[in-house]
Backbone as CSV, one residue per row, in Angstrom:
resi,resn,N_x,N_y,N_z,CA_x,CA_y,CA_z,C_x,C_y,C_z
1,SER,0.810,-1.183,-0.040,0.016,-0.031,0.028,0.894,1.237,0.034
2,ASP,0.251,2.401,-0.201,0.980,3.662,-0.336,1.157,4.405,1.029
3,TYR,0.635,3.778,2.016,0.664,4.492,3.422,0.981,3.444,4.488
4,CYS,1.453,4.101,5.640,1.852,3.334,6.852,0.639,2.935,7.551
5,ASP,0.511,1.585,7.837,-0.623,1.086,8.574,-0.577,1.617,10.101
6,PHE,0.442,2.201,10.468,0.545,2.632,11.895,0.280,4.111,12.091
7,CYS,1.038,4.960,11.362,0.916,6.444,11.541,0.050,7.009,10.376
8,LEU,-0.257,6.216,9.391,-1.126,6.629,8.228,-0.358,7.592,7.353
9,GLY,0.928,7.839,7.589,1.715,8.741,6.669,2.148,7.990,5.479
10,ASP,2.921,8.601,4.466,3.370,7.882,3.336,4.954,8.066,3.324
11,SER,5.531,7.757,2.220,7.056,7.799,2.171,7.540,9.247,2.276
12,ALA,6.684,10.198,1.924,7.118,11.595,2.046,7.097,12.121,3.534
13,LEU,6.171,11.491,4.352,6.027,11.963,5.725,5.668,10.816,6.633
14,ASN,6.625,10.538,7.615,6.219,9.704,8.684,5.544,10.612,9.731
15,LYS,4.282,10.393,10.008,3.558,11.315,10.925,4.070,11.289,12.321
16,LYS,4.821,10.289,12.735,5.378,10.185,14.171,6.675,10.963,14.306
17,THR,7.617,10.943,13.158,8.786,11.631,13.293,8.781,12.991,12.578
18,GLY,7.799,13.144,11.619,7.738,14.412,10.855,8.682,14.401,9.769
19,LYS,9.347,13.312,9.445,10.262,13.232,8.409,9.903,12.201,7.345
20,PRO,10.578,12.407,6.136,10.304,11.326,5.071,10.942,10.018,5.478
21,GLU,10.300,8.991,5.165,10.896,7.561,5.340,10.230,6.598,4.391
22,ALA,11.063,5.817,3.718,10.562,4.867,2.802,9.822,3.732,3.490
23,LEU,8.685,3.282,2.917,7.821,2.280,3.517,8.390,0.923,3.134
24,ILE,8.200,-0.031,3.994,8.421,-1.460,3.700,7.098,-2.216,3.578
25,ALA,6.895,-3.009,2.531,5.601,-3.581,2.400,5.728,-5.111,2.571
26,CYS,4.709,-5.728,3.135,4.667,-7.237,3.250,4.582,-7.766,1.758
27,SER,5.436,-8.826,1.625,5.476,-9.533,0.260,4.210,-10.389,0.147
28,ILE,3.484,-10.725,1.134,2.165,-11.453,1.011,0.949,-10.588,0.808
29,CYS,0.709,-9.752,1.830,-0.589,-8.972,1.828,-0.392,-7.594,1.251
30,GLY,0.736,-7.103,1.167,0.973,-5.774,0.668,0.881,-4.632,1.723
31,ARG,0.416,-4.875,2.913,0.400,-3.806,3.943,1.702,-3.277,4.279
32,ALA,1.799,-1.986,4.495,3.086,-1.351,4.587,3.219,-0.615,5.902
33,GLY,4.466,-0.314,6.311,4.769,0.481,7.420,6.105,1.065,7.335
34,HIS,6.300,2.189,8.013,7.639,2.802,8.128,8.480,1.937,9.012
35,PRO,9.700,1.688,8.787,10.643,0.905,9.652,10.598,1.392,11.103
36,THR,10.556,2.735,11.276,10.534,3.300,12.676,9.222,2.952,13.355
37,CYS,8.092,3.008,12.560,6.799,2.773,13.183,6.687,1.213,13.591
38,LEU,7.390,0.423,12.752,7.431,-1.047,13.119,8.463,-1.424,14.153
39,GLN,9.049,-0.342,14.665,10.155,-0.457,15.718,11.287,-1.452,15.316
40,PHE,11.674,-1.187,13.997,12.876,-2.085,13.601,14.143,-1.528,14.145
41,THR,15.078,-2.474,14.432,16.427,-2.071,14.812,17.165,-1.724,13.560
42,LYS,18.338,-1.115,13.730,19.234,-0.724,12.660,19.492,-1.926,11.767
43,ASN,19.837,-3.002,12.294,20.092,-4.232,11.472,18.934,-4.614,10.731
44,MET,17.731,-4.621,11.351,16.521,-4.957,10.606,16.249,-4.088,9.431
45,MET,16.500,-2.793,9.566,16.320,-1.856,8.503,17.139,-2.157,7.247
46,VAL,18.323,-2.735,7.493,19.152,-3.290,6.422,18.651,-4.484,5.892
47,SER,18.371,-5.444,6.757,18.016,-6.803,6.362,16.689,-6.846,5.503
48,VAL,15.597,-6.151,5.943,14.246,-6.424,5.416,14.177,-5.992,3.962
49,ARG,15.145,-5.271,3.490,15.107,-4.848,2.057,15.809,-5.932,1.160
50,LYS,16.390,-6.971,1.780,17.140,-7.944,1.092,16.394,-9.202,0.872
51,TYR,15.156,-9.367,1.320,14.416,-10.592,1.174,12.896,-10.240,1.212
52,PRO,12.033,-11.122,0.753,10.600,-10.871,0.713,10.018,-10.873,2.153
53,TRP,10.110,-9.620,2.810,9.678,-9.459,4.133,8.100,-9.800,4.328
54,GLN,7.823,-10.316,5.512,6.394,-10.622,5.735,6.010,-9.877,7.143
55,CYS,4.727,-9.225,7.075,4.288,-8.671,8.328,3.898,-9.762,9.378
56,ILE,3.604,-9.338,10.577,3.357,-10.302,11.681,2.102,-11.162,11.363
57,GLU,1.145,-10.605,10.583,-0.122,-11.420,10.310,0.266,-12.510,9.232
58,CYS,1.245,-12.314,8.411,1.513,-13.265,7.297,2.806,-14.032,7.546
59,LYS,3.526,-13.791,8.632,4.807,-14.396,8.898,4.715,-15.940,8.825
60,SER,5.736,-16.545,8.169,5.825,-17.946,8.129,7.342,-18.325,8.313
61,CYS,7.435,-19.643,8.570,8.858,-20.186,8.839,9.763,-20.053,7.657
62,THR,10.884,-19.475,7.735,11.860,-19.402,6.697,12.315,-20.842,6.147
63,ILE,12.292,-21.780,7.065,12.731,-23.077,6.684,11.686,-23.893,5.949
64,CYS,10.456,-24.052,6.665,9.467,-25.005,6.145,8.329,-24.284,5.340
65,GLY,8.318,-22.940,5.488,7.305,-22.175,4.697,5.912,-22.100,5.201
66,THR,5.705,-22.784,6.359,4.213,-22.749,6.896,4.154,-21.622,7.990
67,SER,2.906,-21.340,8.234,2.677,-20.405,9.399,1.892,-21.132,10.450
68,GLU,1.811,-22.483,10.361,1.145,-23.194,11.505,2.053,-23.256,12.682
69,ASN,1.376,-23.544,13.855,2.135,-23.530,15.193,2.899,-22.210,15.380
70,ASP,2.004,-21.135,15.119,2.782,-19.796,15.242,3.287,-19.473,16.712
71,ASP,2.786,-20.245,17.719,3.282,-20.071,19.084,4.718,-20.716,19.122
72,LYS,5.199,-21.534,18.143,6.553,-21.982,18.142,7.463,-21.196,17.182
73,LEU,6.931,-20.095,16.582,7.753,-19.248,15.697,8.629,-18.233,16.435
74,LEU,9.913,-18.281,16.193,10.850,-17.288,16.743,11.030,-16.213,15.678
75,PHE,11.340,-15.053,16.087,11.604,-13.907,15.122,12.980,-13.493,15.498
76,CYS,13.773,-13.447,14.368,15.165,-12.987,14.455,15.136,-11.442,14.826
77,ASP,15.975,-11.079,15.805,16.031,-9.643,16.221,16.841,-8.807,15.316
78,ASP,17.542,-9.432,14.281,18.284,-8.685,13.316,17.686,-8.594,11.998
79,CYS,16.745,-9.471,11.517,16.227,-9.492,10.266,14.641,-9.645,10.243
80,ASP,14.101,-10.037,11.339,12.596,-10.223,11.497,12.140,-11.399,10.726
81,ARG,12.950,-12.338,10.261,12.479,-13.517,9.628,11.961,-14.434,10.769
82,GLY,10.991,-15.279,10.411,10.433,-16.218,11.371,11.083,-17.617,11.145
83,TYR,11.156,-18.378,12.345,11.591,-19.720,12.294,10.907,-20.628,13.457
84,HIS,10.386,-21.724,13.001,9.887,-22.638,13.990,11.024,-23.151,14.822
85,MET,10.885,-23.276,16.209,11.932,-23.777,16.980,12.351,-25.211,16.575
86,TYR,11.314,-25.972,16.149,11.526,-27.338,15.809,12.195,-27.461,14.321
87,CYS,12.214,-26.422,13.565,12.793,-26.494,12.259,14.322,-26.105,12.278
88,LEU,14.754,-25.540,13.348,16.124,-25.129,13.559,16.985,-26.383,13.639
89,VAL,18.240,-26.243,13.252,19.225,-27.317,13.464,20.338,-26.816,14.322
90,PRO,20.556,-27.373,15.557,19.628,-28.320,16.187,18.331,-27.641,16.589
91,PRO,17.218,-28.413,16.743,15.898,-27.897,17.198,16.126,-27.263,18.661
92,MET,15.243,-26.210,18.855,15.268,-25.465,20.184,14.011,-26.027,20.886
93,LYS,14.182,-26.380,22.180,13.038,-26.859,22.919,12.281,-25.718,23.486
94,GLU,12.984,-24.644,23.972,12.371,-23.567,24.571,12.775,-22.289,23.911
95,ALA,11.925,-21.232,23.866,12.294,-19.978,23.356,13.430,-19.358,24.128
96,PRO,14.386,-18.848,23.495,15.486,-18.188,24.274,15.029,-16.950,25.008
97,GLU,15.594,-16.605,26.234,15.256,-15.383,26.861,16.124,-14.317,26.220
98,GLY,15.547,-13.076,26.170,16.332,-12.044,25.596,16.374,-12.115,23.955
99,SER,17.344,-11.503,23.404,17.413,-11.356,21.920,17.891,-12.744,21.338
100,TRP,17.506,-13.001,20.053,17.904,-14.140,19.362,18.133,-13.761,17.884
101,SER,19.300,-14.301,17.380,19.643,-14.031,15.947,19.755,-15.298,15.248
102,CYS,19.150,-15.322,14.004,19.292,-16.536,13.110,20.666,-16.680,12.613
103,SER,20.902,-17.929,11.933,22.263,-18.159,11.489,22.684,-17.224,10.345
104,ILE,21.711,-16.700,9.560,22.035,-15.712,8.584,22.636,-14.450,9.204
105,CYS,21.951,-13.968,10.186,22.387,-12.796,10.821,23.552,-12.882,11.747
106,ILE,23.782,-14.050,12.323,24.988,-14.289,13.008,26.254,-14.088,12.105
107,GLN,26.097,-14.613,10.817,27.159,-14.414,9.807,27.318,-13.010,9.399
108,THR,26.140,-12.362,9.140,26.128,-10.958,8.648,26.526,-9.922,9.657
109,PHE,26.023,-10.023,10.895,26.226,-8.914,11.895,27.053,-9.256,13.085
110,HIS,27.283,-10.539,13.362,27.879,-10.825,14.679,29.203,-11.769,14.503
111,LYS,29.612,-11.891,13.286,30.883,-12.577,13.008,32.044,-11.659,13.506
112,LYS,32.905,-12.282,14.232,34.068,-11.518,14.788,35.226,-11.506,13.843
C-alpha cells in the first residue's frame, strides 16, 4: 500500500517523526509500514530490504514455509524472519530469553 498502517503517513512523511521515510511492504498482503513505526532495529532496517519481508499477520517459517504452530515461531532480532523452534538445526526446545539471531544474521552482523 501507499501509506503506513501505523501512523497513516506515506513515504514523504512519517507522521510520528515528521520526516520522510521509505515504506516497507509485506510480500504477502502488501500492507506497509515505516521501519521506525514497526520499531525495527538498525540491523532490521538493512535486512528487510534484502528478502521478501512478511508482516506479523503473514509471517511464516523461513525453513518450512508454513505459518502453522505460530506459538513456536521465533523472530530474528536482526532481520525479522520467522523460524519454528523445531525447524532449526539443532531444534530448540524452549524460546531463548532476551534477543535471538538466526544463522544468517550471526554471519552478517555478529561474526568477529
